Phi, psi and omega in degrees: 000152183249153176263165186304318183293344179278342181243000178301139178089358180283154177266002180278143180287159176248126181253147175287323181224153177290133179277164182298328182272003181260151177228144170274160181305316181298324179294320179297319178295320181293333179270007182059033177265159176265113179303333181294343178272358180246159176251146172287121183251354179168195182225147178246135177289135177228126177258128178224124180052044179065014176249149182262125176234171179224138177246140177288140174243141181248153172209000000 
């Protein structure tokens, strides 16, 4: 997971929730897909221990 300062300045959108057409890196691996064949299309907000983090989503 990434912190806010790690994604500042990106042109990728930030989503509140993962969309149906999005995959997390771990999901692609579980589906035996090659992440290199997908593009990072944005980031999803994830709250952990009252801190805000971001996970990359692929499509």
